[in-house]
SELOBA-544845 format. One record per residue: x, y, z of N, C-alpha, C, O in turn; residue in three letters. Coordinates in steps of 0.02 Angstrom, whole numbers, padded with zeros to 5 digits, always signed. Atoms other than C-alpha are relative to their C-alpha. Layout:
% SELOBA-544845
XYZXYZXYZXYZAla ...
This chain:
% SELOBA-544845
+00064+00035+00011+03448+09612+10624+00015-00069-00030+00047-00073-00083Met -00012+00068+00024+03451+09423+10602-00045-00014-00060-00092+00023-00075Thr +00040+00021+00057+03382+09333+10450-00071-00016+00021-00119-00002-00015Gln +00066+00015-00026+03238+09272+10557-00040+00063+00012-00099+00067-00005Thr +00033-00064-00013+03198+09449+10613-00022+00032-00065-00078+00058-00071Asp +00016-00030+00065+03204+09510+10433-00059-00035-00031-00103-00003-00060Ala +00055+00038+00029+03088+09371+10379-00067+00017+00033-00118+00021-00001Gly +00061-00018-00036+02961+09416+10513-00025+00069-00022-00085+00079-00031Gln +00020-00067+00021+02962+09598+10462-00024-00001-00073-00074+00031-00089Leu +00022+00006+00069+02949+09554+10278-00071-00029-00004-00111-00008-00046Glu +00067+00030-00001+02797+09448+10318-00052+00052+00019-00106+00054-00010Glu +00048-00052-00021+02713+09593+10407-00008+00054-00054-00062+00081-00064Arg +00003-00050+00054+02757+09711+10264-00035-00028-00062-00063+00009-00101Leu +00028+00031+00060+02697+09586+10135+00046+00004-00059+00022+00003-00116Gly -00048-00004+00055+02856+09599+10032+00064-00037+00018+00093-00025+00071His -00062+00037-00009+03003+09480+10016+00055+00034-00041+00049+00037-00102Arg -00052-00038+00034+03161+09576+09973+00047-00043-00040+00074-00093-00016Phe -00052+00031+00041+03269+09521+09829+00068+00029+00017+00120-00004+00009Lys -00062-00034-00021+03399+09646+09892-00008+00018+00074-00026+00075+00090Arg +00011-00012-00072+03394+09629+10082+00040+00057+00029+00023+00085+00081Pro -00040-00057-00025+03528+09762+10101-00040+00065+00000-00026+00110+00039Glu +00042-00060+00001+03395+09891+10056-00041+00006+00064-00050+00060+00091Leu +00038-00001-00062+03290+09841+10206+00045+00018+00058+00026+00057+00102Leu -00047-00017-00055+03442+09847+10321+00015+00074+00002+00017+00105+00055Lys -00015-00071+00003+03483+10021+10261-00060+00041+00023-00051+00091+00057Arg +00060-00037-00019+03303+10079+10284-00009+00000+00076-00040+00046+00103Ala +00008+00006-00073+03312+10023+10466+00060+00028+00039+00062+00022+00100Leu -00061-00025-00033+03481+10105+10503-00005+00075+00014-00002+00115-00032Thr +00003-00070-00021+03465+10267+10600+00071+00030-00002+00120-00005+00007His -00065-00034+00005+03604+10396+10582+00042-00009+00063+00104-00008+00059Ser -00037+00007-00063+03651+10372+10766+00040-00065+00002+00089-00070+00040Ser -00034+00065-00002+03705+10193+10731+00062-00004-00045+00105-00046-00034Ala -00052+00006+00052+03823+10227+10585+00070+00006+00029+00112-00037+00014Val -00069-00005-00026+03979+10290+10680+00021-00062+00040+00078-00085+00034Pro -00017+00058-00041+03972+10144+10802+00009-00063-00044+00054-00103-00031Glu -00005+00058+00044+03944+10015+10664+00064+00003-00041+00097-00048-00052Met -00062-00008+00039+04089+10085+10562+00061-00013+00044+00109-00043+00023Arg -00057+00011-00046+04203+10085+10714+00010-00074+00014+00066-00098+00018Ala -00005+00072-00013+04163+09902+10748+00032-00037-00058+00066-00088-00048Glu -00026+00035+00059+04211+09854+10570+00066+00028-00024+00095+00002-00072Arg -00063-00031+00021+04365+09964+10559-00015+00057-00048-00040+00047-00103Gly +00019-00060+00036+04348+10141+10496+00023-00001-00073-00011+00027-00116Glu -00027-00002+00068+04455+10111+10341-00022-00057-00044-00004-00060-00102Glu +00019+00059+00039+04376+09949+10285-00056+00016-00051-00094+00064-00042Ser +00052-00009+00051+04264+09934+10131-00068-00013+00030-00117+00019+00012Ala +00064+00016-00032+04129+09857+10240-00026+00060+00040-00086+00075+00038Glu +00020-00059-00039+04128+10009+10354-00024+00056-00046-00073+00090-00032Ala +00019-00053+00047+04120+10127+10206-00068-00012-00031-00102+00036-00052Ala +00064+00017+00033+03968+10036+10138-00061+00012+00045-00118+00010+00022Ser +00055-00010-00046+03864+10069+10294-00029+00070-00008+00008+00120-00003Ile +00034-00064+00009+03738+10208+10264-00064+00003+00042-00094-00048+00056Gln +00062-00008-00038+03593+10279+10363-00059+00004-00048-00051+00000-00109Asp +00060+00003+00041+03414+10288+10303-00027+00067-00024-00082+00071-00050Asn +00027-00066+00014+03400+10475+10274-00014+00011-00075-00063+00043-00092Glu +00012-00008+00072+03418+10469+10084-00061-00041-00022-00100-00020-00065Arg +00059+00039+00016+03290+10329+10075-00064+00034+00026-00116+00031-00007Leu +00057-00038-00028+03175+10432+10185-00022+00054-00049-00082+00065-00059Glu +00014-00053+00049+03187+10573+10057-00040-00028-00060-00088+00002-00082Phe +00035+00031+00056+03133+10456+09916-00068-00026+00022-00117-00018-00014Leu +00062+00029-00024+03000+10370+10021-00054+00052+00008-00113+00038-00005Gly +00049-00055-00007+02915+10537+10055-00034+00013-00067-00095+00023-00070Asp +00027-00013+00067+02893+10565+09867-00044-00058-00024-00096-00046-00054Ala +00039+00058+00021+02831+10387+09835-00067-00001+00038-00119-00016+00008Val +00062-00004-00040+02704+10404+09977-00048+00052-00028-00108+00039-00035Leu +00042-00053+00028+02641+10568+09905-00034-00022-00064-00095-00013-00073Glu +00028+00022+00064+02618+10494+09732-00055-00051+00009-00110-00044-00019Leu +00048+00054-00007+02528+10337+09788-00061+00019+00042-00116-00006+00031Leu +00057-00025-00038+02419+10427+09915-00047+00040-00045-00108+00032-00042Ala +00040-00039+00048+02361+10547+09780-00037-00046-00048-00096-00036-00062Arg +00031+00048+00046+02328+10403+09662-00058-00037+00034-00111-00045+00004Glu +00051+00038-00036+02230+10306+09793-00062+00042+00011-00118+00019+00000Tyr +00057-00044-00013+02119+10454+09839-00037+00018-00064-00098+00021-00065Leu +00030-00017+00065+02090+10500+09657-00045-00056-00024-00099-00043-00051Leu +00040+00057+00023+02028+10325+09619-00057-00017+00048-00109-00040+00027Glu +00050+00018-00050+01932+10302+09782-00057+00050+00004-00114+00031+00021Ser +00050-00053-00007+01839+10468+09779-00004+00042-00063+00018+00100-00063Phe +00001-00035+00065+01806+10517+09598-00041+00065+00000-00033+00106-00045Pro +00043-00060-00002+01678+10650+09650+00033+00058+00035+00005+00113+00034Glu -00031-00052-00040+01799+10750+09757+00033+00054-00042+00057+00041-00097Trp -00037-00055+00032+01870+10920+09710+00074-00005+00016+00095-00045+00058Ser -00073+00000-00013+02056+10956+09704+00015+00020+00072+00060-00007+00103Glu -00011-00021-00069+02043+11045+09871-00014-00055+00050+00024-00063+00098Gly +00017+00056-00044+01959+10897+09955+00054-00053-00003+00074-00080+00049Gln -00052+00050+00009+02089+10778+09884+00064+00021+00036+00096-00020+00069Leu -00063-00025-00030+02234+10886+09943-00002-00004+00076+00045-00027+00108Ser +00005+00001-00073+02171+10903+10121-00001-00071+00028+00028-00085+00080Lys +00004+00070-00023+02132+10718+10137+00066-00035-00009+00085-00078+00031Ser -00066+00029+00011+02300+10671+10064+00046+00018+00058+00084-00024+00082Arg -00042-00022-00056+02385+10773+10200-00016-00039+00063+00029-00056+00102Ala +00018+00039-00059+02286+10680+10334+00021-00073-00007+00038-00106+00042Arg -00014+00071+00012+02319+10511+10254+00073-00017+00013+00088-00071+00037Leu -00072+00015-00004+02509+10525+10254+00036+00046+00050+00096+00058+00042Val -00035-00042-00049+02544+10638+10402+00041-00042+00048+00038-00103+00047Asn -00047+00036-00044+02671+10593+10535-00036-00048+00047-00010-00102+00063Ala +00037+00043-00047+02539+10522+10652-00021-00065-00035-00015-00119-00006His +00020+00060+00037+02472+10402+10519+00060-00046-00013+00054-00107-00007Ser -00060+00040+00013+02648+10346+10475+00025-00034+00064+00046-00092+00062Leu -00020+00029-00064+02690+10319+10658-00045-00059+00019-00021-00111+00042Tyr +00047+00054-00015+02532+10215+10683+00016-00063-00041+00015-00119-00016Asp -00015+00057+00044+02577+10106+10534+00065-00034+00020+00069-00095+00023Thr -00064+00028-00022+02757+10084+10591-00008-00040+00064+00023-00092+00073Ala +00012+00035-00062+02694+10033+10762-00035-00067-00012-00018-00117+00019Ser +00037+00061+00014+02574+09904+10691+00045-00055-00028+00034-00114-00014Arg -00046+00051+00027+02714+09816+10595+00060-00010+00045+00107-00046+00027Val -00053+00007-00051+02826+09831+10749+00069+00018-00029+00118-00018-00018Arg -00061-00022+00032+02958+09925+10653+00055+00016+00050+00114+00004+00038Leu -00049-00019-00051+03041+09987+10812+00044-00057+00023+00101-00046+00042Gly -00039+00059-00022+03096+09810+10857+00060-00013-00045+00108-00045-00024Glu -00051+00017+00050+03204+09804+10700+00048+00056-00017+00094+00047-00057His -00043-00057+00014+03286+09975+10700+00071-00012+00024+00082-00044+00076Leu -00070+00002-00021+03475+09988+10709+00017+00071+00026+00022+00118-00013Arg -00010-00065-00033+03510+10128+10833+00068+00003+00035+00098-00048+00052Leu -00059-00011-00041+03661+10203+10918-00017-00009+00074-00076-00007+00092Gly +00013+00013-00071+03681+10172+11104-00037+00059+00034-00081+00048+00075Arg +00033-00058-00029+03628+10350+11149-00073+00002-00018-00116+00016+00025Gly +00070+00000+00022+03470+10340+11046-00039-00058+00031-00098-00051+00047Glu +00032+00058-00032+03433+10169+11118-00019+00016+00072-00074-00001+00095Glu +00013-00016-00070+03446+10235+11296-00057+00050+00009-00092+00049+00060Lys +00052-00051-00007+03326+10378+11262-00066-00022-00032-00110+00019-00045Thr +00063+00027+00024+03189+10264+11195-00014+00011-00074-00071+00021-00094Gly +00007-00013+00071+03222+10286+11010-00047-00046-00037-00078-00027-00087Gly +00044+00049+00034+03125+10130+10964-00074+00017+00004-00115-00011-00032Arg +00070-00018-00009+02965+10212+11021-00014+00074-00017-00069+00098-00008Glu +00009-00071+00017+02992+10392+10962-00042+00007-00063-00023-00020-00115Lys +00044-00007+00058+02850+10441+10844+00035+00026-00062+00026-00001-00117Pro -00032-00030+00058+02956+10550+10730+00051-00048-00031+00055-00054-00092Ala -00050+00047+00025+03094+10421+10716-00033-00058-00037-00010-00079-00090Leu +00035+00055+00032+02971+10282+10675-00034+00021-00065-00033-00016-00114Leu +00031-00025+00062+02877+10388+10547+00052+00007-00055+00039-00012-00112Ala -00054-00008+00050+03041+10429+10460+00024-00068-00025+00036-00078-00084Asp -00022+00067+00019+03094+10247+10462-00050-00034-00046-00030-00070-00092Ala +00050+00030+00045+02930+10194+10383+00005+00029-00070-00002-00007-00119Phe -00011-00030+00066+02959+10318+10242+00059-00032-00035+00057-00045-00095Glu -00058+00033+00029+03129+10239+10216-00016-00070-00023+00009-00092-00075Ala +00020+00067+00020+03051+10066+10211-00041+00002-00064-00033-00041-00107Val +00038-00009+00061+02929+10127+10079+00047+00007-00060+00036-00024-00112Val -00049-00009+00054+03077+10183+09973+00036-00065-00014+00049-00081-00072Ala -00035+00063+00010+03164+10017+10001-00042-00050-00040-00017-00084-00084Ala +00045+00045+00037+03012+09919+09941-00005+00023-00073-00005-00018-00119Val +00005-00028+00068+02998+10035+09790+00063-00017-00040+00058-00038-00098Tyr -00062+00014+00036+03182+10014+09743+00009-00075-00012+00041-00095-00061Met -00007+00073+00007+03171+09826+09768-00050-00030-00048-00034-00076-00085Asp +00052+00033+00039+03008+09789+09681-00040+00045-00047-00080+00020-00087Gly +00037-00045+00043+02941+09945+09596-00065+00025+00031-00079+00012+00090Gly +00062-00031-00026+02774+10036+09613-00053-00051+00019-00090-00040+00068Leu +00053+00049-00013+02663+09881+09608+00000-00026+00072-00049-00018+00107Gly -00002+00024-00068+02720+09799+09771-00006+00056+00052-00036+00046+00105Pro +00005-00056-00047+02736+09969+09855-00072+00023+00006-00096+00037+00061Thr +00071-00019+00000+02559+10015+09805-00041-00049+00042-00083-00027+00082Arg +00038+00051-00037+02491+09851+09875+00014+00004+00074-00032-00003+00115Glu -00018-00005-00071+02586+09870+10038-00033+00060+00033-00062+00054+00087Met +00028-00061-00030+02528+10048+10068-00076-00004+00002-00107+00020+00050Leu +00073+00007+00000+02349+10008+10020-00023-00041+00060-00071-00024+00093Lys +00020+00046-00054+02342+09866+10146+00018+00028+00069-00022+00024+00116Arg -00025-00020-00066+02445+09941+10288-00020+00071+00021-00029+00084+00080Leu +00009-00071-00017+02410+10127+10277-00067+00028-00024-00107+00051+00016Leu +00057-00035+00028+02274+10188+10160-00067-00029+00024-00109+00007+00051Phe +00063+00030-00020+02134+10064+10193-00008+00001+00076-00064+00008+00101Glu +00002-00001-00073+02179+10058+10378-00023+00068+00025-00063+00073+00071Gln +00019-00068-00021+02164+10247+10393-00073+00013-00012-00107+00044+00030Ala +00071-00010+00014+01994+10247+10310-00043-00040+00048-00095-00016+00071Leu +00039+00044-00045+01933+10102+10417-00001+00028+00070-00053+00027+00103Glu -00004-00025-00069+01993+10178+10580-00041+00063+00009-00070+00074+00062Glu +00035-00063-00006+01914+10346+10544-00072-00004-00024-00108+00046-00024Arg +00067+00007+00026+01753+10275+10475-00009+00043-00061+00031+00039-00108Gly +00011-00044+00056+01681+10403+10358+00031+00068+00010+00022+00113-00030Glu -00024-00066-00017+01773+10545+10439+00046+00030-00054+00043+00090-00066Arg -00046-00029+00050+01906+10562+10304-00039+00025-00060-00019+00074-00092Ile +00039-00023+00057+01773+10576+10170-00048+00056+00020-00068+00096-00022Ser +00044-00053-00023+01663+10688+10277+00038+00064+00017+00009+00119+00016Asp -00036-00053-00033+01801+10798+10343+00009+00063-00043+00026+00115-00016Ser -00012-00058+00042+01810+10915+10193-00064+00033-00024-00062+00074-00070Asp +00062-00031+00023+01627+10962+10175-00001+00075+00014-00026+00113-00027Arg -00004-00071-00014+01657+11129+10260+00047+00035-00049+00033+00090-00073Lys -00048-00028+00048+01807+11159+10147-00031+00005-00069-00022+00054-00105Ser +00033+00000+00066+01705+11111+09993-00050+00057-00004-00055+00090-00056Ala +00048-00055+00000+01569+11234+10043+00035+00067-00006+00013+00111-00043Leu -00037-00063+00002+01697+11371+10072+00027+00014-00071+00024+00070-00095Gln -00026-00008+00068+01776+11341+09901-00056+00019-00048-00047+00061-00092Glu +00058-00016+00042+01604+11346+09820-00019+00074+00009-00031+00109-00040Phe +00020-00069-00014+01561+11511+09906+00051+00049-00029+00032+00100-00058Leu -00052-00044+00027+01728+11590+09859-00005+00005-00076+00002+00058-00106Gln +00005+00002+00073+01705+11535+09679-00059+00038-00027-00059+00057-00086Gly +00060-00036+00022+01536+11621+09672-00004+00069+00032-00056+00101+00032His -00003-00067-00027+01592+11781+09758-00042+00012+00062-00062+00068+00075Gly +00041-00006-00060+01497+11747+09918+00044+00002+00063+00100-00022+00061Lys -00040-00003-00062+01555+11780+10097+00008-00068+00034-00026-00116+00015Pro -00013+00062-00037+01620+11647+10216-00062-00023+00039-00099+00018+00066Thr +00056+00028-00038+01492+11531+10295+00012+00009+00075+00069+00007+00099Ala -00003-00007-00073+01453+11556+10480-00039-00057+00031-00095-00071+00011Glu +00033+00057-00033+01411+11408+10594-00022+00021+00070+00018+00047+00109Tyr +00028-00020-00064+01298+11438+10743-00030-00060+00036-00070-00098+00007Arg +00030+00053-00041+01257+11316+10882-00071+00021+00018-00081+00072+00051Leu +00070-00019-00011+01067+11316+10889-00034-00041+00055-00089-00023+00076Ser +00031+00039-00053+01035+11182+11020+00039-00061+00019+00083-00083-00019Gly -00029+00062-00024+01088+11031+11121-00056-00041+00031-00104-00014+00058Glu +00049+00044-00031+00990+10880+11179+00034-00064+00024+00089-00080+00002Ser -00026+00063-00024+01016+10717+11272+00044+00008+00061+00066+00063+00077Gly -00043-00001-00060+01118+10669+11427+00072+00017-00019+00091+00015-00078Pro -00069-00022+00013+01299+10726+11445+00041-00051-00039+00082-00032-00081Asp -00040+00051+00033+01369+10559+11386-00026-00019-00069+00005-00058-00105His +00028+00014+00066+01257+10554+11232-00031+00063-00030-00087+00061-00056Gln +00027-00064+00023+01235+10735+11183-00008+00001-00076+00032-00030-00113Lys +00011-00014+00071+01166+10784+11013+00001+00075-00009-00034+00112+00025Ile -00007-00072+00012+01216+10954+10946-00036+00019-00065-00033-00018-00115Phe +00032-00027+00060+01115+11057+10822+00037+00063-00022+00048+00109+00018Gln -00038-00057+00026+01209+11179+10712-00033+00025-00064-00056-00014-00106Val +00025-00032+00060+01147+11302+10582+00057+00032-00038+00105+00057-00008Glu -00049-00035+00041+01249+11368+10437-00034+00060-00032-00086+00053-00064Val +00027-00063+00026+01218+11550+10389+00047+00028-00053+00108+00028-00044Trp -00039-00028+00055+01276+11628+10227-00029+00067-00020-00088+00071-00040Ile +00021-00068+00020+01266+11814+10192-00063+00021+00037-00109+00050+00008Asp +00056-00020-00041+01145+11840+10336-00062-00043-00006-00115-00026+00022Gly +00057+00043+00010+01030+11699+10283+00014-00070+00027+00067-00099+00015Glu -00007+00068-00024+01002+11534+10372-00009-00047-00059-00062-00050-00090Arg +00000+00041+00060+01046+11409+10237-00020-00073+00014-00058-00102-00024Met +00013+00071-00014+01039+11237+10320+00019-00014+00072+00047+00028+00107Ala -00018+00021-00068+01060+11141+10482+00024-00072-00001+00013-00109-00049Ser -00024+00068-00006+01139+10980+10542+00006-00020+00073+00012+00022+00117Gly -00008+00026-00068+01150+10868+10695+00058-00049+00002+00076-00079-00048Glu -00055+00048-00008+01292+10764+10765+00017-00009+00073-00005+00029+00116Gly -00020+00014-00069+01368+10689+10921+00055+00047+00024+00071+00049+00084Ser -00047-00053-00017+01500+10827+10916-00018+00062-00041-00054+00058-00091Thr +00014-00061+00038+01493+11008+10860+00029-00003-00070-00002+00019-00118Lys -00032+00005+00065+01614+10971+10719-00041-00043-00048-00049-00026-00106Lys +00040+00044+00042+01508+10828+10655-00064+00035-00022-00084+00029-00080Glu +00060-00037+00017+01353+10937+10660+00015+00054-00053-00025+00064-00098Ala -00020-00050+00049+01445+11074+10565+00010-00031-00069-00010-00003-00120Glu -00012+00034+00064+01499+10950+10431-00066-00017-00034-00073-00009-00095Gln +00064+00019+00029+01321+10890+10407-00040+00061-00023-00075+00059-00073Arg +00032-00062+00021+01256+11067+10400+00031+00025-00065-00005+00048-00110Ala -00035-00021+00061+01387+11108+10269-00021-00043-00060-00031-00018-00115Ala +00022+00045+00053+01337+10955+10168-00070+00020-00025-00081+00023-00085Gln +00068-00019+00019+01153+11006+10171+00000+00066-00039-00037+00074-00087Ser -00005-00065+00035+01200+11184+10120+00026-00010-00071+00000+00021-00118Ala -00027+00014+00067+01304+11118+09974-00052-00030-00045-00058-00010-00103Met +00052+00033+00041+01163+11007+09913-00052+00051-00022-00077+00048-00078Glu +00050-00051+00016+01044+11155+09920+00027+00049-00053-00007+00065-00101Leu -00029-00048+00047+01162+11273+09830+00010-00030-00069+00002+00005-00120Leu -00011+00033+00065+01201+11147+09694-00064-00009-00040-00062-00018-00101Glu +00065+00008+00035+01016+11131+09655-00027+00066-00026-00071+00068-00068Arg +00026-00066+00020+00991+11318+09635+00043+00031-00054+00029+00087-00076Thr 
């Protein structure tokens, strides 16, 4: 990776490395190490210093977990521990990390072995997600939690919330209802489709939520899942008032 390439990636990440070797290591896949060492002479000090990004990936995973939990805790003060945990898993799952890596064009800067290059390694979701975790660790080791927090907030956390609209905050209403029912010794909620309306391309679904043989609430949505979430929310609001 040339200095120009590194500068372009740093600009997209929003972090200028004081120790550029950390970024190089974060972008070095294990497949590249044997070939890079062979080029520099197996016994040389330079060859011995070449390392892949797997240890950084290990650290990056922990940093991501910490900052994702912190972000959700501050953004959604009304959420329960269960809601926070489930949303945290969605926020930092492999798909979200792959999307972020793709947006910053991380694949263009990876150092891969010839075999991995031939099989499309620069576009493999798992490889890119792992590399992004390594980059997170590199930023953390280079600048600490502050710059890492700002980078993740801008590139990953806020982006995930924006792309999903309110879905990440809505997505745990069924779980919240279930936790409430379990905590009060009640049976699991049952969701029943009660009706559909509108043309096929603009359908509206009506769903009822039943608890212990009693119709508790209903909800509408453009999908069955959305209708279930709204029904669960209405049921929660009713139960919390009683």
